[in-house]
C-alpha positions in Angstrom: -26.9 12.9 14.0 -28.6 9.6 14.9 -26.2 9.0 17.8 -27.3 12.2 19.6 -30.9 11.3 19.0 -30.7 7.7 20.3 -28.0 7.9 22.9 -25.0 5.6 23.0 -26.7 2.5 24.2 -29.8 3.2 22.2 -27.7 3.4 19.0 -25.8 0.2 19.9 -29.1 -1.6 20.6 -30.6 -0.5 17.4 -27.7 -1.7 15.2 -26.8 -4.7 17.4 -23.2 -3.6 18.4 -21.4 -5.8 20.9 -18.6 -3.6 22.3 -17.3 -0.1 22.3 -13.8 0.4 23.6 -12.3 3.8 24.6 -8.5 4.1 24.6 -6.5 7.1 26.0 -2.9 7.9 26.9 -2.6 11.5 28.1 1.2 11.4 27.9 1.2 10.5 24.3 -1.8 12.8 23.5 -3.6 9.7 22.2 -7.3 9.0 22.0 -8.9 6.1 20.0 -12.2 4.2 19.8 -12.6 0.6 18.8 -16.1 -0.5 17.8 -16.9 -4.2 17.6 -20.2 -4.8 15.9 -20.7 -8.6 15.5 -18.6 -11.8 16.0 -21.2 -14.2 14.7 -19.0 -15.2 11.8 -15.6 -14.9 13.4 -13.2 -12.5 15.0 -14.1 -8.9 14.6 -11.8 -7.4 12.0 -11.5 -4.0 10.3 -9.1 -1.3 9.6 -8.0 1.7 11.7 -8.4 5.2 10.4 -6.7 8.3 11.7 -8.8 11.4 11.4 -9.2 14.9 12.9 -12.8 14.7 13.9 -14.7 17.8 14.8 -16.1 16.1 18.0 -15.9 13.0 20.1 -19.4 12.2 19.1 -18.5 12.3 15.4 -15.6 9.9 16.1 -17.8 7.5 18.0 -20.5 7.4 15.4 -18.0 6.9 12.6 -16.5 3.9 14.4 -19.9 2.4 15.1 -21.2 3.0 11.6 -18.0 1.7 9.9 -17.8 -1.4 12.1 -21.4 -2.4 11.1 -20.4 -1.9 7.5 -17.5 -4.3 8.0 -19.8 -7.0 9.4 -22.0 -6.7 6.3 -19.0 -6.5 4.0 -17.5 -9.8 5.3 -20.9 -11.6 5.4 -21.8 -10.6 1.9 -18.4 -11.6 0.6 -18.5 -15.0 2.2 -15.7 -14.3 4.6 -15.8 -15.8 8.1 -15.0 -12.7 10.0 -16.9 -10.3 12.1 -17.0 -6.5 11.7 -15.1 -3.9 13.7 -13.4 -0.6 13.2 -10.8 1.5 15.0 -10.5 5.3 14.8 -7.7 7.4 16.1 -8.7 10.9 16.9 -5.7 12.8 15.5 -4.4 14.7 12.5 -3.4 12.1 9.9 -0.3 14.3 9.3 1.0 14.0 12.8 4.7 13.2 12.6 5.1 11.1 15.8 3.8 7.9 14.1 5.8 5.3 16.1 4.6 6.3 19.5 1.0 6.8 18.3 0.7 3.4 16.7 2.7 1.4 19.2 0.5 2.9 21.9 -2.5 1.8 19.8 -1.0 -1.6 19.4 -0.8 -2.1 23.1 -4.5 -1.3 23.5 -5.4 -3.8 20.8 -3.3 -6.5 22.5 -5.3 -6.1 25.7 -8.3 -7.3 23.8 -6.6 -10.6 23.2 -7.9 -11.2 19.7 -11.4 -9.8 20.0 -10.2 -7.2 17.4 -7.9 -7.6 14.5 -6.9 -4.4 12.7 -5.5 -3.3 9.4 -4.9 -0.2 7.2 -7.5 2.4 6.5 -7.9 6.1 5.8 -5.0 8.2 7.2 -2.8 5.1 8.0 0.0 3.4 6.1 1.8 0.1 5.9 4.6 1.6 8.0 2.0 2.5 10.7 0.9 -1.2 10.6 4.5 -2.2 11.3 4.5 -0.1 14.4 1.3 -1.8 15.6 2.8 -5.2 14.9 5.7 -4.4 17.3 3.1 -4.5 20.1 0.5 -7.1 19.0 0.1 -10.0 16.7 -3.6 -9.1 16.1 -3.1 -7.3 12.8 -3.7 -8.4 9.2 -2.4 -5.7 6.9 1.4 -5.9 6.8 4.2 -5.6 4.2 5.2 -8.7 2.4 8.5 -8.9 4.2 6.6 -9.2 7.5 4.4 -12.0 6.2 1.5 -9.8 5.0 -0.1 -9.4 1.6 1.4 -5.9 1.0 -0.5 -3.2 -0.8 -4.2 -4.1 -1.3 -5.4 -1.1 -3.3 -5.0 -3.0 -6.6 -7.2 -5.8 -5.3 -9.8 -3.4 -4.1 -9.9 -2.0 -7.7 -9.9 -5.5 -9.1 -13.0 -6.4 -7.1 -14.7 -3.2 -8.1 -14.2 -4.1 -11.8 -15.5 -7.7 -11.3 -18.6 -6.3 -9.8 -18.8 -3.7 -12.6 -18.6 -6.5 -15.2 -21.4 -8.4 -13.6 -23.5 -5.2 -13.5 -22.7 -4.6 -17.2 -23.9 -8.1 -18.0 -27.2 -7.3 -16.4 -27.7 -3.9 -18.0 -26.0 -4.2 -21.4 -26.2 -7.9 -22.0 -22.4 -8.4 -21.9 -19.7 -8.1 -19.3 -17.2 -6.8 -21.8 -16.1 -3.3 -20.8 -14.3 -2.7 -24.1 -15.6 0.6 -25.4 -17.7 1.4 -22.4 -17.4 4.9 -21.1 -16.5 5.0 -17.4 -16.3 8.2 -15.3 -13.9 7.8 -12.4 -14.2 10.2 -9.5 -11.0 10.2 -7.4 -7.5 9.1 -8.4 -6.1 8.0 -5.1 -4.5 4.5 -4.7 -7.7 2.7 -5.6 -9.0 5.1 -8.2 -5.7 5.2 -10.1 -5.5 1.4 -10.0 -9.1 1.2 -11.3 -8.1 3.5 -14.2 -5.2 1.3 -15.0 -7.3 -1.9 -15.0 -10.2 -0.2 -16.9 -7.7 1.0 -19.6 -6.5 -2.6 -20.0 -10.1 -3.7 -20.5 -10.4 -1.1 -23.3 -12.8 1.3 -21.5 -13.1 4.9 -22.5 -12.2 7.0 -19.4 -13.2 10.3 -18.0 -11.5 11.2 -14.7 -11.4 13.9 -12.1 -9.6 14.6 -8.8 -9.1 17.6 -6.6 -5.4 17.0 -6.7 -3.9 18.3 -9.9 -0.7 16.2 -9.4 -2.7 13.0 -9.5 -4.5 14.1 -12.7 -1.1 14.9 -14.3 0.3 11.5 -13.4 -2.7 9.7 -14.8 -2.6 11.7 -18.0 1.0 10.8 -18.6 0.2 7.1 -18.4 -3.2 6.7 -20.0 -5.5 8.2 -22.7 -8.1 9.9 -20.5 -10.5 12.8 -20.7 -10.3 15.1 -17.7 -13.3 17.0 -16.3 -13.7 19.3 -13.3 -14.5 17.8 -9.9 -18.0 19.3 -9.8 -18.9 18.2 -13.3 -18.1 14.5 -13.1 -21.7 13.7 -12.1 -23.1 15.1 -15.3 -20.7 13.2 -17.7 -22.6 11.3 -20.3 -21.3 7.8 -19.7 -22.2 4.1 -19.2 -20.8 3.7 -15.7 -20.0 6.1 -12.9 -17.2 4.9 -10.7 -16.9 6.9 -7.4 -13.6 6.3 -5.7 -13.3 9.3 -3.5 -15.5 10.7 -0.7 -18.7 9.3 0.7 -22.3 10.8 0.6 -21.7 11.8 -3.1 -25.0 10.1 -4.2 -27.6 12.7 -3.1 -30.4 14.8 -4.4 -28.2 17.1 -6.4 -25.9 14.5 -7.9 -28.7 12.0 -8.8 -30.4 14.7 -10.8 -27.2 15.1 -12.9 -26.3 11.5 -13.5 -26.3 10.3 -17.1 -25.1 6.7 -16.5 -26.7 3.3 -16.3 -24.5 1.8 -13.5 -23.0 3.2 -10.3 -20.1 1.0 -9.1 -17.1 2.3 -7.3 -14.9 1.9 -4.2 -15.9 5.0 -2.1 -17.5 4.1 1.2 -21.0 5.2 2.2 -21.8 6.6 -1.2 -25.5 7.1 -0.5 -26.1 10.2 1.5 -29.3 8.8 2.8 -29.7 5.1 1.8 -33.4 4.8 2.2 -34.0 7.9 0.1 -31.3 7.8 -2.5 -31.2 4.0 -3.1 -34.8 4.1 -4.4 -34.2 7.3 -6.3 -31.4 5.6 -8.3 -33.7 2.6 -9.0 -36.5 5.0 -10.3 -33.9 6.6 -12.6 -33.2 3.1 -14.0 -29.6 3.2 -12.6 -28.2 -0.1 -11.3 -26.4 0.6 -8.0 -23.8 -1.8 -6.8 -23.6 -1.0 -3.1 -20.2 0.2 -1.9 -19.5 -2.6 0.6 -20.2 -5.2 -2.1 -18.1 -3.4 -4.7 -15.1 -2.5 -2.6 -14.7 -5.7 -0.6 -11.8 -7.0 -2.8 -9.0 -5.4 -0.8 -10.1 -6.8 2.6 -11.0 -10.2 1.0 -7.4 -10.4 -0.4 -5.8 -9.1 2.8 -7.6 -11.4 5.2 -7.3 -14.5 3.1 -4.2 -15.6 5.1 -6.2 -15.5 8.4 -8.3 -18.4 7.0 -5.3 -20.6 6.3 -2.8 -20.4 9.1 -1.4 -17.0 8.3 0.2 -18.0 5.0 -0.1 -15.7 2.0 -1.1 -17.2 -1.3 -1.7 -14.4 -3.8 -3.3 -16.6 -6.5 -5.8 -18.1 -4.1 -6.6 -14.7 -2.6 -7.1 -13.1 -6.0 -9.4 -15.9 -7.0 -11.5 -15.1 -4.0 -11.6 -11.4 -5.0 -12.7 -12.5 -8.6 -15.8 -14.0 -7.0 -17.2 -10.5 -6.6 -18.6 -11.1 -10.0 -20.8 -13.9 -8.6 -21.6 -11.8 -5.5 -23.1 -9.0 -7.7 -25.1 -11.6 -9.7 -26.5 -12.9 -6.4 -27.2 -9.3 -5.3 -29.2 -8.7 -8.5 -31.1 -12.0 -8.1 -32.1 -11.1 -4.5 -33.3 -7.7 -5.7 -35.5 -9.3 -8.3 -36.7 -12.1 -6.0 -37.8 -9.7 -3.2 -38.7 -6.7 -5.4 -36.4 -4.4 -3.5 -33.7 -1.9 -4.5 -30.1 -3.2 -4.8 -28.9 -1.3 -1.7 -31.4 -3.2 0.4 -30.7 -6.5 -1.4 -27.1 -6.2 -0.2 -28.2 -6.0 3.4 -30.5 -9.0 2.9 -27.7 -11.0 1.3 -25.4 -10.3 4.3 -28.2 -10.9 6.9 -29.2 -14.2 5.4 -25.6 -15.5 5.6 -25.2 -14.3 9.2 -28.5 -16.0 10.1 -27.5 -19.2 8.3 -24.0 -19.5 9.9 -25.4 -18.6 13.3 -27.9 -21.4 13.0 -25.1 -23.8 12.2 -23.1 -22.7 15.2 -26.2 -23.1 17.4 -26.5 -26.7 16.3 -22.9 -27.6 16.7 -22.4 -30.7 18.8 -20.7 -29.6 22.1 -20.9 -32.9 24.0 -17.9 -34.2 25.7 -17.0 -37.8 26.3 
């Protein structure tokens, strides 16, 4: 692991992290880590995941890695927020949710706005309600508490807009009607992606390790089902990974029979510098995960930009701009002669640099 090789401060220096906060309450059996990567664009924002990590080092590196990803996600999406992530080191099936998340909310409140949290893996909207009992620095909330509600459909919507832009580049048309799409993972985002793809007229091949999810999807849509370990080899136009990370690797790339990879799963490339170029050499257009899956957080955080008021039409319009973001990504890839995974970083870094320059030249004189 890179963290073990570099050491904590060495890792933070290499990836330019600003803060790492450790939280503990022995009475509650509570341990959490909050990583703040960059606040150049605005307040550091990112969801909280609850996971049973094998070690403290694993949890720390996950928080650091994910927080940096959020910085790049917001920057590339044109959102004026910085990147952060919180991880709670616990079994996501723990039943004592109220005391866990209210404890966490108190730690967040101590940061006085340096970190704004939301929902992520292993956490729910109900958990967010508990956090909101202790702090106002939270974005993901049910509609009756002034939030946007469930964001999975908008994550899927953003993926499909990026997919359409990629299809325009590869096939000459952004029409997904008749295109064969292999969807890996039928969780909240994957199942919503299936629903929206079906509405576009796409031909669907799906898989999931949960038979109940497959059964639900089969009852609603005309889909072909394949085994989880066979989804990579499906002869299709587009592969849409919506499950685990690190699924684009030596083994899976050798099996792929698609022209586009575009899905919601985080950290899809097992080794970005190795597998990004491998996809390009295979003639496969890869839409980087933090570009493709930004729709949910763009939708969710829209209200932070306009006084805390939810406007679903305005927020959805922002998510729809993912089409233009992917077009910009492709243009940078061509301009610089670099693979798309690297072009995404360049797109984010250019915006961070541009906004930082504006802030440096802001007139701060007083009269």
